[in-house]
GUMIMAR-18724 format. One record per residue (C-alpha): residue number from 1; residue in one letter; x, y, z. Coordinates in steps of 0.05 Angstrom, whole numbers. Each point is the difference from the previous one (the first is absolute). Layout:
<pt pos="NUM" code="A" u="X" v="Y" w="Z"/>
...
***
This chain:
<pt pos="1" code="M" u="-858" v="1395" w="1304"/>
<pt pos="2" code="A" u="-64" v="17" w="-35"/>
<pt pos="3" code="I" u="-17" v="-72" w="-16"/>
<pt pos="4" code="K" u="-36" v="-17" w="65"/>
<pt pos="5" code="P" u="-53" v="55" w="-6"/>
<pt pos="6" code="I" u="-14" v="-20" w="-72"/>
<pt pos="7" code="L" u="-9" v="-72" w="21"/>
<pt pos="8" code="K" u="-47" v="21" w="56"/>
<pt pos="9" code="E" u="-41" v="40" w="-49"/>
<pt pos="10" code="E" u="-2" v="-58" w="-49"/>
<pt pos="11" code="L" u="-22" v="-47" w="55"/>
<pt pos="12" code="A" u="-55" v="49" w="21"/>
<pt pos="13" code="N" u="-24" v="5" w="-72"/>
<pt pos="14" code="S" u="0" v="-75" w="-9"/>
<pt pos="15" code="L" u="-39" v="-11" w="64"/>
<pt pos="16" code="K" u="-51" v="52" w="-21"/>
<pt pos="17" code="I" u="-9" v="-34" w="-68"/>
<pt pos="18" code="Q" u="-6" v="-68" w="33"/>
<pt pos="19" code="K" u="-54" v="26" w="47"/>
<pt pos="20" code="K" u="-40" v="29" w="-59"/>
<pt pos="21" code="Y" u="5" v="-66" w="-38"/>
<pt pos="22" code="E" u="-23" v="-39" w="61"/>
<pt pos="23" code="E" u="-59" v="47" w="11"/>
<pt pos="24" code="E" u="-21" v="-8" w="-73"/>
<pt pos="25" code="L" u="8" v="-76" w="2"/>
<pt pos="26" code="D" u="-43" v="-3" w="63"/>
<pt pos="27" code="K" u="-56" v="32" w="-41"/>
<pt pos="28" code="L" u="-1" v="-58" w="-50"/>
<pt pos="29" code="P" u="-49" v="-57" w="11"/>
<pt pos="30" code="K" u="27" v="-58" w="41"/>
<pt pos="31" code="G" u="24" v="-58" w="-41"/>
<pt pos="32" code="S" u="18" v="42" w="-61"/>
<pt pos="33" code="L" u="74" v="-1" w="15"/>
<pt pos="34" code="I" u="51" v="-50" w="25"/>
<pt pos="35" code="K" u="50" v="26" w="51"/>
<pt pos="36" code="K" u="72" v="-12" w="-23"/>
<pt pos="37" code="R" u="63" v="28" w="29"/>
<pt pos="38" code="L" u="50" v="28" w="-50"/>
<pt pos="39" code="R" u="72" v="16" w="13"/>
<pt pos="40" code="I" u="19" v="65" w="-33"/>
<pt pos="41" code="T" u="71" v="24" w="-1"/>
<pt pos="42" code="S" u="22" v="68" w="-21"/>
<pt pos="43" code="M" u="69" v="21" w="-20"/>
<pt pos="44" code="I" u="31" v="62" w="28"/>
<pt pos="45" code="T" u="66" v="22" w="-30"/>
<pt pos="46" code="L" u="44" v="42" w="42"/>
<pt pos="47" code="F" u="57" v="39" w="-31"/>
***
C-alpha cells in the first residue's frame, strides 16, 4: 500500500516544522513564554 510512505513523509515534515518552531522559541527571551503541552489530533480518512 502507498499509505505507509505518505505517513513517513508527513512525520518527517512534522518533525522538521517542530524543530524550526523550537529553534525560534529558543531565541525568545527567557520568561516570555509559559511551556504548555497540547494534545493535537489529526484525522486521516482512508477510503
